N, C-alpha and C positions, 0 to 999 in steps of 0.2 A: 350221642353219648349215654350210657346206662350209669346212672350214680349208683356209689356205694351205700345201698339203704336198703336194710335185710326184709323189708315187707312192698308190696305194691298199693299204688294209690287205693286200689279196691278195698285190701286189706285195711288200711290205714280208715278210711271210711268206715268199715265195719266196727271197728275197734271205739271211734268216737262214736257211733251211734249206741254202743253198749255202754257208754258212759253218760250217754243223753248230750252230746255235744254235736256242733257241725262243723267246725272247722278246728285247724291245731291251734289257731289263736286263742280257742277258748280254754285250752289247758292252763293257759298264762293270766287268767282273768282276776287274780289273787293279786296281781303285781302292779300298785297304781300306773295307769296311763301314761302319766308324765315322766316314768321311768324305763319305759319299753322304748326299744329304737325301733323309729317310724321309717324306717328305711330298710331296703336290702344291704347285705354286709359288703364293704368296697373290698370285693376279690375279684381278681382277673378269672377271665372264663376259664373252663374247666381244659385240662390238658389230656392227652393221650398217653399212655405208658412210655413209649420212646421221647417225646417230646418232654414229658417231667423229667425223667431220668436225664437228658441233655441240659435243660434249665437246672436241676439241683448240681450237677456237674462244674457248671458256670461259676454257682455260687460256691462250691467248695474249693475251687481255684483261687478265691480270692484269699481263703484262711492262711495265716502262717501257720507252718508243720513246726508246732513248739517240740516235738522230740527230735528235731535238730535243731534249738534252742542250747544256747549255755545258760544252766541256770543257775542265778544266786539266789533265788527265790525260795523263801520257806515259811514260816509264822505259822508252821502246822502240816503243810504237805510240801516231801521231801523228793528231790532227784536222786534216789538211790539206784544203784547198779541193779538191776534185774535179772538174774541167770536166765538163758533162752529155755533150759528145762522145766522150768516152772510151767509157763504156758503152754506147753507141751502136755505136761501131766494135768494140769485143771481145766483144760479145754476136752478131755476124754467125757464120752457122754455119760460114764456113772457119775461124774461128778458135776458136771456142768449142767444143770436144773434148779427149775424152781421149787423142786419138793422140799416140804418141811416135814422131819418124821414125827407125823401125830402118832402113826401106827411104828413106835421108834422101833421095837427089837426086830421088825422086819428088816431094816436097815443097816444091818450089820455093819458094813463097811463105811457108811456114813458115822455111825457111831463111834465105829473105830478111829476114824480121822479125829473126830472131837474128842477123843479121849487121850489121843498122843498131842493135839493142841493143848489140852489142858496141863498136861503133863509136863510139856516143854515151857509153857508160861510159867507153872509154878517153880519150875528147876532155874528159870532165867530170872525170877525176881526173890526165890527165896523163900517163897512162902508154901504152907502147907497145902494149900486146894486153890484151883481156879475154876473157873464155870465155862460153863459152852461157848462163850464170846458175848460180845454187846453189840449194841448196833455202830457206836463210835465211841472214841476217848471221852468225849464233851458229856454223852447219855450216862456213862460208866461211872464219871465223878459224880453227878447228879444222884445217880444210884446212890452211889457211896455215903454222899451225904445223907440222906434218906433213911440208909442203913444205922446210920450212925447215932442216928435219933431216936431210932426205934429201939437201939439197943441201950443207950444210956437213959432213956427218957428225959431227954434236954432237948429244947428246942432253939437253941443257940450255935449256928455255924459261923467258924472263922475261917477265911479265905486271905492267901497270900495276895496282897495289889498287884503282883507281879504275875499273876496266871494268866494265859491266854485270856485274851477280853471276851472272845467268843464262846469259851468255855463256859466264862463266867455268867454270860447272858442265857443259855441253858441254866445253868445253875439256878439263877433267879427265877426263872420261869417254875422250875419245878418246887423249889422252895415255897415262893408267893403262895404257892395254892396250897400250902399246907401249913401256913400262917408260920412258917418258922424263918428267924431273924439272920441275915447274913453280915457279918462285921468283917470288914476289910482290913487287914494288917499292912501298916504301910510296909515301904522297901526304902533301903538307905539312898540318898540322892547320889551317893558317889560309888556305891557298890552294885546297885541293881536288888541287890540280896533284902531278904525279910530283915527288919529292923524292931526286933523283940521289945530294943531299951526305947522305942518309941511308942509302944503300946499299952495300955492299962493290963498289966498282967493278971489283976484281980478277977479281971472277968472270965479266967481260965477255969473257975470252979462251975462255971453256966455253960460252958461249952460242950455240945456233944463232941465234935471233932476239931483239929486243925488241919487245911488243905494246903501240902508245900508241893510247889511242883519241881522235879529234879530231873534235867535241868529247871530254870522258868523259864517265862514268855522270851525273856532278853538273853535266855543263852548262858546267863550265870548260874553257877554252880550254888546249892545254899550250904548252910551250915545246920545239916539234919540233926545230929546229935543233940545241940542245945534245944532245937526244936521240941524234938522227940522228948528229951526230960522233963522241958517245961508242961506241955499237954499232959503227958503221963502222970506228973507228978498232980495235976488237977484233975485227975480223973476219966479224962475224954480220949478220946482216940486220935490216932495217927494217920491221916490219908495223906499217900502219896500219888502224885501224879507223874509219871516217869515214862521216859523216851526210852524204847527197847532197846534201841541200837545202843545207848550208851552204857547200858548195864554188861557190856562186853569187857569195860573198864572201869565201871564205877562200882563201888561196893552196892551189893543188892539190899533192895528195901527190907528184907527180911532181916539183915545184919542190924540194920539201924532199930529194928524193933517195931516196924510199920504194922498195924493194924489190917489196913485195907491199901491195895495197890492198884492203881487203874491206870490205863494208858491207852492209846491208838497204837495198833500195830497194823497200820496202815502202810508204814513203812517198811515193812517185813515182805520185801518180794509181790506188793500190790502196787501196780502203775497209778500215776498221780491220777489220771482220769480227770482235771478239773477239781481235783479234791474229794471224789467220792464215788462208788460208795466206799466206806472203810471198815474197820472192825476194832471195835473196841474189846479190851481184856480186863478181867476182876479177876483180883487173886486174893485172899486171905490167910490170917493164922488163927488157929484154936476152934475145936469143935463147936462151940457156941455162936461164932461167926457165920461158919459152914452154914447151919442152918438158916441164917437169916439172909444168905445170899439173894440177891435177884437172878431172875432166868432158870436156868436147868444145868445139872450135873452129868454127866454120864460117867458109870460106874463099870469096873470088871468083875466079872464073877465067873462061872463053871457050871456049865448045864449037869445034868445026872450023869452023866457019861464020862465027866471030866472034861469036856473039851471049853475052851475059852469062848465065852461070850460079852455081850456088853447090852449095857440096860440104861436108861435114863432114872438115875436114883432117886433123884430131889428136882422138883419143878416147882416154883412156887408163883406160878402164873394164877390168876382168879379161876379160869376155866377147871384147873384141874384140884382144887382146893375151895372151901368155903371162901365166899369174898373177903370176910371181915379177918381172915388169916394169910390171903395174899399180901406178900413180901415188897411186890412190884406188879406193873401189868405190862411188863417186857414181853412181846408174844412168841417170839422165834431167836433164832442164832444166826450171825452170818456166817453159814457154814462154807461158804464158796470160797469167800474173803480168808477165813480161818484156817481152811487148807492151805490156801497158798503161802499166810504164814508158817503154818507148820512145814510143809514142803522146804521152804527158805530156810529155817532154821534147823531144819533135819539135814539140807543139804550143806551148811556153811559149818556146822558142828561149833564147838566149844571156841577152837581155834581161829575159825573165820570169823564168828560174830566177834572177837577180840580183835582182829585184823580189821575189819570194816569202822569198829569205833576207832580204832587206833589210826588209821588214815584220816577219819572225820576230824579227830582232836589236833592231828601233826599239820593237817593243812588250813584248817581253821587258824591256826597260831602263825602260820605263814602267813596269810593273806591278810590278817591283822598288823603283820608286822611290815608288811610293803605299803601298806596303806598309811599307818602311821609315818613311813619313811617318804611316802609321798606329800608329806602333809595335812593328812587327813587326821579327826580328833576321835579318838576313844571316849564313849559317853559315860561308860562305866571301867571300873578300875578290875574287879572281881574275875577269877577264873572262868573259863565259858566252854562249854561243849557244842560245836556244829554251828553257834550263833551267835553273834555280837551286835551290838548297837554301834553306831556312826554319828556322831554328831556332825551336822554338815549346814551350809549356808547358801544353798541352791535349794530351786524348785525339783525335790527328786521324783516328782511325776513326770516333768519335762525331761529330765534325764533319763529317766525309762523309755520313754519315747525315742529318744535318740539311740539310747541301746539297743532297742529292738530291732531299729534298720540295722544294726551291725551283727543281727544273730545272737544278743544277751539279752536273758531276763535279769533285769536289776532287783535290787532290795525291796523291800515292803514300806514303803511309807509308813509311819507312826502315828500321823497327824489326825489321822480319823480314829485309831484304835485307842491310843493313849495321848489324850489331848495336851498333857503336861510334857509330853515329849513330840511336839510337833515340828520340832526343827532336827528331828532324828529319824535314822532307817535301820532297819534290820537287816543284816547280812546272812545269808545261809553257807556252809561250805559242807559239802559231802565227797566222800570216798570217791564219787564220780569225777570230780574235778581233777584236772592235769594242773602242773606247772605251768605250761604253756597258757592255759587258759585265763588262769589265775593271773598272769603276767599282762595278757591281753586286758583281760578287766580293768587292771590299775591302770594301764596306759589309755585307755578309753576316759577314763573317770579324771584324769587329769585334764583332758580335752574337752569336759564338760563343765570344768569350774569358773 
């Protein structure tokens, strides 16, 4: 066997001699001896290519084909229907590339696709402008909080306690490095919605922004108008983290007067892929805020002959401007995932996205009703979109194992993410679920009690 090493033993020896060393182990002399592995790695003998393929094939046969499972699992990644045409278009060589447009104007096609993404996100959210995309929803949220502090010159951020816990973890990392205080706003024990009456409203004058999920992590819909009135009256910004599918039915953030809107567009035509990669979106209202947006913005222009062209209008990365002027160090945009979302939105159109949202809402209501009729208890009583919380008296992780044997992915147990809801589970329902699947799910749960 010939090892996959790009140089020969003779070449290795020449390199070591040039460094004044005798053996490769000398390269690690700075590592204390007791921390070094004093034996060969516990690995099997090398295999030939056909042997390796046969071995990997046997391993793959042990996997469960999750694409064939009926999923009621959400908590950030959702089983939506992905039209077949999307993968055919995004897999074209013009799009499926690792290239990032540093010499951007050469890549007119890529810039146009980004421009279309920005336009669709702005239209969907009811905002004036959107950027070229963010890494995902969580990092977009963290960037929104930092931007709010930069604009208001305040160093406190309020976030609802019913936001996605993983998003909050990312938010804490970003804010902690900037010495910005994160204040949690409690939620009602009956509704799961933000409880402003249980919060010290006097702190509003110290807040850079208030972050609201719509819907929140529990799937509950918030009274955004009340929250918007309070935070804006205190001189802070309203930041909304939204499910883009929900905007097919719900009032847009722009109509609520939101200053910054973020979210995860992975649900717009992108496959789940075990939760990533995804794509975040970031939209704002007002010229002042546009100039402070992280990332990059593609603009449309004309050349001297009157032909339409696309350019990188704004770039806030430290490579492009003086470091102290940089609003963010995000290095690129999720071009391929953003393109996928663009094709999905263009393919569905206004009526299509409305129909998807309508089916999500109707099917969620149907499953909630069926579960209540079967004797299960809803944890919260607020109106919901796509997700809801059940209070259960069983070990849901064991229930999920039994469901998986039947080809079903059950809900998300909340005990690890939200300790005060240790006896609860988060159930997600999308337009992909059929009445028969939901009825069968209820019957399977009856047998697990």
